[in-house]
C-alpha positions in Angstrom: 0.0 -0.1 -0.1 1.5 3.3 -1.0 2.0 6.3 1.3 -0.9 8.7 1.4 -3.4 5.7 0.7 -6.9 6.4 1.8 -8.0 5.7 5.4 -11.2 4.5 6.7 -11.3 7.4 9.1 -12.4 10.8 7.7 -9.7 13.3 7.6 -9.6 17.1 6.5 -7.9 18.5 3.5 -4.4 19.5 4.4 -4.1 23.2 5.6 -0.5 24.1 6.8 0.6 27.4 8.3 1.2 30.0 5.8 4.8 30.5 6.9 5.7 27.0 6.2 3.9 26.8 2.8 5.4 30.2 1.8 8.9 28.9 2.7 8.5 25.8 0.6 7.1 27.7 -2.3 9.7 30.4 -2.2 12.5 27.7 -2.4 10.7 25.8 -5.2 10.4 22.7 -3.0 9.1 19.4 -4.5 6.9 18.0 -1.8 3.3 16.6 -1.2 0.9 17.0 1.7 -0.7 14.1 3.4 -3.8 14.5 5.9 -4.2 11.8 8.5 -6.2 11.1 11.5 -5.2 13.2 14.6 -2.1 11.8 16.4 0.3 13.0 19.0 3.4 11.0 19.2 5.7 10.6 16.3 5.1 6.7 16.0 1.3 7.3 16.1 1.6 10.1 13.3 3.7 7.8 11.2 1.2 5.0 11.5 -1.9 7.4 11.0 -0.1 8.6 7.8 0.8 5.1 6.7 4.5 5.9 6.7 7.1 3.5 8.0 8.6 4.8 11.3 11.9 4.8 10.0 11.0 7.4 7.3 9.2 9.6 9.7 11.4 12.6 10.8 10.6 13.3 14.4 11.6 16.9 15.3 13.1 17.4 18.8 13.7 20.8 19.9 16.9 21.3 22.0 18.8 24.3 23.5 22.6 24.2 22.8 24.5 26.8 24.7 21.1 28.6 25.2 20.2 28.6 21.5 17.4 26.5 19.9 18.3 23.8 17.6 16.4 21.0 16.0 17.5 17.3 16.3 15.8 15.0 13.9 15.6 11.3 14.4 13.5 8.5 13.1 10.1 8.1 14.9 11.2 4.9 16.8 14.2 6.6 18.4 15.0 9.3 20.8 17.8 11.9 20.8 21.0 10.9 22.5 21.9 14.4 24.1 25.5 13.5 24.7 26.1 12.6 21.0 24.1 15.7 19.9 26.2 18.0 22.4 29.5 16.5 20.9 28.2 17.0 17.3 27.0 20.5 18.0 30.2 21.3 19.8 28.2 22.8 22.7 29.2 23.4 26.3 25.7 22.7 27.4 22.5 21.0 25.9 19.0 20.4 27.1 15.6 19.4 25.8 13.2 22.4 25.1 10.1 22.7 27.4 6.8 22.8 25.6 5.9 26.2 26.9 9.0 27.4 24.9 7.6 26.2 21.7 4.9 28.7 21.2 7.3 31.9 20.7 9.8 29.8 18.5 7.1 28.1 16.3 4.3 30.5 15.7 1.1 29.0 14.2 2.3 25.4 14.8 0.7 23.1 17.2 2.8 22.2 20.2 5.2 19.3 19.2 4.2 19.5 15.5 6.9 21.9 14.3 8.6 20.7 11.0 12.4 20.3 10.8 12.7 23.2 8.6 15.6 24.9 10.4 16.3 27.8 8.0 12.7 28.9 8.3 13.2 29.5 12.0 16.8 30.5 11.8 18.0 27.3 13.6 20.7 24.7 13.1 19.4 21.2 12.2 21.1 18.0 13.1 19.8 14.9 11.3 20.4 11.2 12.4 22.2 9.2 9.6 19.5 6.6 9.6 17.1 9.1 7.8 19.5 9.6 4.9 19.3 6.0 3.9 15.7 6.2 2.4 14.8 8.0 -0.7 11.8 9.7 1.0 11.1 11.4 4.3 7.9 12.6 6.0 7.3 14.9 8.8 4.7 17.1 10.8 3.5 20.1 8.8 2.6 22.2 11.8 -0.3 20.3 13.1 -1.0 16.8 14.3 -3.0 15.8 11.3 -0.9 17.0 8.4 2.3 15.9 7.2 4.8 16.8 4.5 6.4 14.2 2.3 9.3 14.8 0.1 12.5 13.2 -1.3 15.3 13.2 1.2 17.6 14.8 -1.3 15.1 17.8 -1.5 14.9 18.0 2.3 18.6 18.2 2.4 18.7 20.9 -0.3 16.2 22.9 1.7 17.8 22.4 5.2 21.4 21.8 4.7 21.4 19.7 8.0 24.5 18.4 9.8 24.3 14.5 9.6 25.6 12.4 12.5 24.6 9.4 14.7 22.4 11.1 17.3 19.7 8.6 17.9 19.7 6.8 21.1 19.7 3.0 21.4 21.0 0.8 18.8 20.9 2.3 15.4 20.7 0.5 12.1 24.2 1.2 11.3 25.6 -0.3 14.5 23.6 -3.4 14.3 24.6 -6.5 12.6 22.9 -7.0 9.4 19.8 -9.2 9.8 17.5 -10.9 7.5 15.4 -8.6 5.3 11.7 -9.7 4.8 8.8 -8.1 2.9 5.8 -6.4 4.5 3.0 -8.5 3.0 0.7 -5.6 2.8 2.6 -2.8 1.2 5.7 -4.7 -0.1 8.3 -2.6 1.8 11.5 -4.4 2.8 12.0 -4.6 6.6 15.1 -5.8 8.6 13.8 -8.2 11.2 16.2 -6.9 13.8 14.6 -3.5 13.7 11.1 -4.3 13.0 8.5 -2.9 15.5 5.2 -4.2 14.3 4.7 -8.0 13.8 1.8 -10.6 13.8 1.8 -14.4 14.0 -0.6 -16.2 11.7 -0.7 -20.0 11.6 2.5 -20.4 13.2 4.4 -17.9 10.9 5.5 -14.5 12.0 5.0 -11.6 9.5 6.6 -8.1 9.9 5.3 -4.9 9.0 6.7 -1.3 8.3 3.8 0.4 10.2 1.0 -0.1 12.4 -1.4 0.6 9.6 -0.1 -2.3 7.6 -0.4 -4.5 10.6 -3.9 -3.5 11.3 -4.8 -4.3 7.7 -3.1 -7.7 8.0 -4.8 -8.5 11.2 -8.2 -7.7 9.7 -7.8 -10.3 6.9 -4.5 -12.2 7.0 -5.5 -14.8 4.5 -5.9 -12.2 1.9 -2.2 -11.3 2.2 -0.7 -14.8 2.7 -2.6 -16.6 0.0 -3.9 -19.2 2.3 
């Protein structure tokens, strides 16, 4: 199933903050908008938008030496503040508080700011895992709209510093594992980092998103040919 596929839930047409759309148009960005059912965590948003978690760019606002910066990691991961501090060459670093978001990202819902650092005059640090996929998706200023674009286009717009800043075992540090195919959408998935899975008739199936898992669980025989 492709990204942006229709959902059973009713969603509104995309309406993103004017500052974001103006920035994208001014820079002749190649992108598409995706509306999805309201969700509040990065993993939930990725699932609602039917985007694999590894391709969803979670934006985490931090302060490095008192200045706001954006750390961007795949949805299933958190930011390793020690690595980020080293990468940013900062003496001090901390996570931003939600009450600080309003003045920094006007017209964005709290926690739904996009990782468009130049729009806000902020440096952007991207975990290297996000560079390995051809496309990336992220919040578009609300908890029900997303922006999808080629990663190369995102890199052109943002010029981020790329480093290993995600906490936990990253894909790059893990031994290579068996790659299987999501039976619903056809995406390749490494078993060692798969989050969603189901067992059907004694066999385990792996999925790129919660949406694919839910579709499979509703009618597994339709996807297994049994």
